[in-house]
N, C-alpha and C positions, 0 to 999 in steps of 0.2 A: 343613221342618226347617232350623234355623239352626245352622251350624257342626257340630262333632262333639265327642264326649265325650273326656275325657282317657283313658278306658279303651279307646279305639279303637286306640291306638298306644302303644308303649313304646320307651324308648331302650335300645339295645343297643350295646355296644362292638364295633368292627370294626377290621380293619387295612386301610387304603386304600392301594392301589398305583397310582401315576401314573408310568409309565415306570420309572425306577430309584429313584424316591422312595417311601418308605414312612412312613406315620404312623398312629398310633392315633386313631380318631375315634369319635364317638357318632352313630349313625344311628337314625332312627325307623323302626320296623317295625310292621306292622299286627298286631292281635290277632285270633285266630280262636277260635271256640267250637263245641262240639257241642250242639245243641238237640234233645232227644228229645221228639217230639210223641205224646201219648196222645189217641186219638180214642175218645170214649165208653167210657173206662176200659180200652181196649186199646192196647198199643203199636203205633203206626202207622208212624213213620219217624223216623230221626235225620238232621238236616240240619247240615252244617258251614257256619258262617256268621260274619259280623261281628256283634259285639254292637250292639244298637240296632235299633229298628223290628221287634222280634220279633212283635208282634201283627199288624202288616201282613204280615209274612212268612208266618206260619201261616195267616192268613185268605186270602192270595193263593194259597197252595198248595192249600188246600181247595177254593176256587172254581175254580182252574185245573184241578183233577182231577175236577170235576163232582160233588164230594161235597156241596157246597151251591151253590145258584143264586140264593138270595135272602138278603140280610143277616139277616133275622129267623130264618133256619134255624140260624144259629150262636147257640145259646142261652147259651153260657158259654165264656169264653176267659180263662185265667189263666196267667201266666208266672212261673216261679221262676228268676231270672237266676243266683242263686248256685249252684243245683244243675243248671242247664241243662235245665230241664224245662218243658214246656207241656202244659196240659190243655184240650182242646176238647170241648164237648158240642154235639151237633146234634139237631135235632128229626126228622131223617131217619136211620133206623137201617138198617145193612146194605144200603146202596144199591149200584147198579151201579158208580158211580165208585170206591167203596172196593174192591169186588171185583176191578175191572180195573186197579187201580193197579200200575204197573210190569209189567203182563203184556205179553209180546211180541205184536205185531200181525202175524199171518201171513196172507197173501193171495196169490192167484195174480196174475200180471202181466196177466191178461186182463180184459176187461170194464171195470167202473168202480171196481175195487178201488184203494185208495190205497196203492200199493206203496212210496211214499216215506216212509211213517210207520213208526217203529220200535215204538211203543207203542199199545195198543188204545185207551186213553183219548184220546190225541191224535187218532186217526182218527175216534173217535166224537164228539168235542166241537167240533172246529174246523169252522167254516162259512165259506164264501166271503164276503168283505167287499164290499159294494156301495156304500160311502160315496162321495158326490160331492165330498167335501172337497178343496179345492185350497189350496196355499200358494205363495208366490213363492220364487224362489231366494234372494232377500235374507232372507226369513224363515228359511229353512233355516240360513243362516250365523248369524243372530241367535240361534236356538235352540241352536246348538252353542256359541255364546259364553256363553249362560246356563248351560249345563252346565259349561263350563270354569270359570266364576266360582264355582260351587258345589263344585268338586272339590278343596277344600283338602287333604283327607286324601290324595288321590292325589298331589297335587303334593309333599307332604311325604314320602311313603313309596313311591309307585309301586306299591302293593300292593293296590289295590282297583279295582273297576269302579264306574261311576256311571251314572245315567240320570235323565232328567226327563220328566214329563208336561207338555205345554205346549199352548197354543192362543191365538189372537188376540193373539200377541206377548208373552204372559205365561207365566211359569213357574207351574205348578199344584202340583207336588210333586217333590221330589228324594229319591233313595234311593241308597245305596252298599252294597257288599258285596264280600267276596273272591270269591264265586261269581257269575258273570254271570247265571245263571238265577235266583239268589236276588234279584237286583236287580229283575228283571221281576216276580217274585212280590210283592215289597214294593210296587211301583207298583200292581199289580193289587189287592192287599189294601186299600190306601188308597182307590183309586177305587171298588172294590166297596162298601166301607163307606159312602162318600159318595154312592153311587148316581149316579156320573158317567156321562154319555153319551160313551163313548170313541170313537164313530164320528166325533167332531169334535175329536179330540186327536191330537197327534203324540208319538212317543217319540224323544228324542235320547239316544244310547247311546255309551259310551266305548270299548267293546270290539269284538272281532271278531264279526261277525254270522253266527253259525252257524245250523244248522237249528233247534236248540232255542230260540234267541232268536226266530226268525220264528214258530215254533209258539206260543210264549208270546204274542207280539203278536197272532197270529190268534185265540187264545182270548179275549184281551181285547177283540177287535173294533176294534183300532186300525189305521187304514188306512195310516199313513205311519211308517216306521221309518228313522231316519237315524243315521249314526255316523261316527267319524273313521277307522275302519279298514275292512278288507275283508270282504265276504261270502264264504260258501262256495258251491260250485256247487249243492249240495243245497238250501241256504237259498234260492237264487234260483229253483230249480224249484218249491219249495213256495210262495214268494211269488207267482210267476206264477199258480199254481193257486188260491191263497187271496185274490187280489185286493189284495195288499199292495205298496205302493210302497216299494222299498228304495233308499236313497241311501248310498253309501260314500265314503270319503275326503273328507268335507265339512270342508274346512279353508280358512280365509281366504276367498277368493272363488271357490274351485273345488270341484267335487264330481262324482261319477259317479252317474247315475241308471240303475239296472239294470232295474227292473221298473215297469210301470204309470206311465210318465212323464207321462201326461195330467193327473196331479194337481199337477204342478210347473209354475208359470208363470215363465218366464225374465224376470228383471228386473235391469237394470244398477245 
């Protein structure tokens, strides 16, 4: 995706205070919209998101929740941006993914129950990643620079998250959204449609790496997740369990490798 649409941000008048100085200024702020998704003619979910990449967002959400697992199962997808509506039709009706969407996952802490998961679909769908992929520390910084170069809307507004899929030194796809989980769904939707092998890709992410971000990366099967900010303790517990390498505070020439460091080769 190149650049961003003029509808992604609007100019708003604000009063800027700097010490004792006050002036009226025009600031760019991001636009958000509600997108209601109908699945097989029934209302499924309403997502608050940034305009743009709606098809990738809906596709990513459906495959992330296990409602579809092959691109051809999504038989129709149409978007009405003016009304904020999306209609998806699938060849699989009333499946388990739809039935378990947003259902709480309740398990005892004994045995092999995944007590770290909040939702049933997450526990059901995420598998441990065994990818042997490795990248150098220099590549990590390079991927973060690629993300920064694409983050024009963030630099102008400070109001969106961004992420890239990358491999072999090249950016594969960029997505942005006001919701950090939406960003990962947009990446997933694109990769799913293109039938990408995500076991050989990395995700570079602009926001805090929470448990939901690690779970999204796990569902995608992406082995390396890197970001400019901090992870949470639960995110790292999940990353250890799921075989995901998590890198935080990746800035300039420094980074923290929190989990599965064997995938990162140190290079000056």
